[in-house]
N, C-alpha and C positions, 0 to 999 in steps of 0.2 A: 548813868551815862552810856556803860559797855551793853548792857543786857541785851539791849534790840538788835548790834551786830552782831550777839553771841550766838543769840536764836536766831538770829536768820542766818549763819553758818552750819549751824547744828541742824534744820530742817532742809537748805542745800545740800549738808554730807550725808542725811539719812534718805531724798530724794537720789544721788547717786551710788546710792547702795543698794534703793528700791529696782532701780534702771539698770544696772551692772547684772543683778539679778534676771529681770524682764530679757535684757539681749542674750545671757549665758541660754534660759529656758527656748528663747527664737532659735538660737545659734542649734540648739539641740533639738527642735523640732526641724530643721532644716539639714538635718543629715541624715543622710538616706540611710545610714547601714547602725546608728545608733536605734534610729526608728522602727526599719526593720527587724532587727534585734528585741525588740519590747515587744513589737507585736506576735513575732511568732511564739515569743514565751507568755503573751497574753493568751494566746488560743490555745494555751494547757489546760489553764483555768477554769474556760469557757467552755472547752469541750466534754471536760472532766466534772464541771457545774449540770451543763446540760443534761450530759450521758446519768447523772447521778440522779435527776430529778426526773427522768424518764424512767429509770427503771423503779425509782418508789411508786412511780404511779402505777405501774404495771405489776408489783409486786405487791404493792399496800401494805409497806410496812410504815413503823411509826415516824410521822415527818417530822425532819430536819431540818430548815429551811437554813439554818443560821453554818449549820455543818455543811450545805450543800453551797451555800453561796462562797464558800472561805476553801471549798477545796481545789489541790492545787495551787494554791494561794504561794505556798511554800515555793513551788518549783518555779512561780514566776518572782519572788524575791532572787534568787539566785541567779534569773536572767536577767532583773534589773543591776544586779551587782555588775556583772559579767557586760554588758551595757555600757554599765559606768567608766569602768575597770578599762575595757578595748577604747572606748572613746579619748580619755584621757590618754593613754598609752600612744593610741596614733597621730594626738596633736603633738604630743615630743619627736613623734618619728618624723610626720612631716613639716616641722618647723614650723606651724601655725601656734605653736604656744606662745612664741614668741615675739609675734605680731603683738597679739593679747596682752603681752606682760609688756610692751611699748606704751601700751593706752590704758594699760591699771601699772603701775607704780607698786602701788603696796598687794605684793603678791599673797598675802592673809587672803586680802580681802575678794581676788580674783579666785583663790581656793574654797573659799566660804558660799560665794556666788556657783562655782561650777558644781559645787554638793548640794545645794538648795537647789539650782537649779534639776540634774536629773533627780534627785529627791521629788522633785512636787512634779514629774512628768508621769513618774514610776507611780507615786502616791494616786496621781485624778487614774491612770489607766485601773490601776486596782481598782479605784471604786467605782469607773466604768461597768469592769467588767463583772464586777459581786454584785450590782445594780441591777444590771443585765439577767444573772444568773435568778440572780433572787425574783425579780419580777419572773424570769418564765416558768420557775420554779411553783411560783405562787400561783399564775394565772393559769398556767397550762399543765401541770406536774402536780397541780392539786395540792402543795406540801404547805399548808395553809399553817403559822402557829403563832402563837400571841407573843410579841417582843418581851423580853424581858429583859433586867439589866447585864445578864450576864452573855446575852446575845450581841446587845451594843459590845458589850469590853471586846469580845473577840472581836467584832470586826474591827474597832479602834484599833486593836492590837495589830494584828492581817496590817492591815494601813500602815501602822507606826515600821513592823518591822520589816516590810517593803520599802519606806523609805528611809529606813537605819540601814540597810542591805546596799542601796545605790547610794547612800553616803561612803558606806565600808567602800563599794568597790572605786570608788571618783576618787577616795585619798589615796589609796593603793594604787592610782594610774600616776596621781604625781606624785608617790612615794617614791615609783620605780620607773619610770617614764619608758615603760616598753612596754606595749599592748600585748606581747606573749609573755611575757614574764606573767604581767598582773593575773593572763587569763590563766595560765599554769596554777598559780597560786589559787585563786580565786577558786578553782575546779576543785584544788587538793582540798582547801579547808571545808569548804560545804560539802561534798562526796568523800574524796579520797580517803582524808584521815578519819571522819568519821568510821568510817565502813571498816577502815582496818584496827581502828581501836576497838571497836564493839568486837569483830571477829576474834581480834587478841584477846578480850574480857570473857567471853565465851569461851574461850581454850585456857583461860585461868591464868593469864596474864593480871598480876592484881594492881588495881588504879587504873586499869585501861579503861572501862568503861564509865570512871569518875572524870575522867582527860574527855572523851568521845561527848558526853554530852555538855562539853562547857565550849564546843568550838560550835562556830557558827551557823553550820549545817543544819545540826541540831536543837540549837538556841533558836532558830528561826522555826521549826516545826515545833517547840515549844512554846512559843508565844502565841501561835497562830490556834493552838490547840483548842479545841473548845470542853473535851473530858480530857483534864491534866492525867499521864498514864501514871499507874504505883509506880511508887518508890522515886516518883520524882519531885527533891528536894525542893528545885528554886520554885515549882512553881509557875505558870505560864508570864504572870509579872514578873518574877526575879528571873525570870530568863530572858524578857524585853529589857530589863536592864542591863545584864549584862552583855546582852547585845548591842545597846546604846553604848558603854562601857568598851567593847570592842568598834567598834566605828568612830566613836572621840578618839583613843588611843592612836587609830592607821590617821586617821586626820590630823592631829598633834604629831606624828612623824612625818608626815607631808607638807604639816607648815616648817618644822624643823629645819630640814631639809632645803624647802622654798626660801628661809630664810640662810640659809649657807651655802645658799648659789644664787 
């Protein structure tokens, strides 16, 4: 007797979740700052990919369609994380988040919807950029190359890395609740910390290089790499898995803070 009402309740609950993600996605797309930052970030892999395609057409080296299509995606992943972190941080500073929390009492759902919204927009933009660059390289650059399982895997890892980096940024924004602090942390974990640790490793500091290899900036670069670096113990899939753990940890920290207040 109770099965139909339970089924209807579950369907309505699932519909509310999908509607919440859609609403967050639309809100992100209507936020000028987030859109501008993401578009500026997308311009980097677009320019790098087109530039590489033109260079390969002129110099006639061995074609590498996958490498051209994924060029600069690591930079875009950083920008996607920065856009999500700043966007959520600004919502807290302007008080916009308080209104959304009134509409969505279950704050865990709001966190998940925001993370999915930011990661979805960033991943879709990454797909569009790689598609445009790939078509340009194939048609105008002459970089024809047969698709392989490794090529498809590299593209899929690139999309996943962008999505995970964006989730990391959204979670960080909810955790620190400040656009400035979130931006500083993103810049630190993506660039300052890896560079400092790598320099320390070259200077003879033991363990510095190993620590650098598990920072988010290095992990994104390893995850999207089509040719793993020598001595890379994690490998592209291992780096992507560790990046997922980093993102999940930050989202968990954000969820705990939302639950506490």
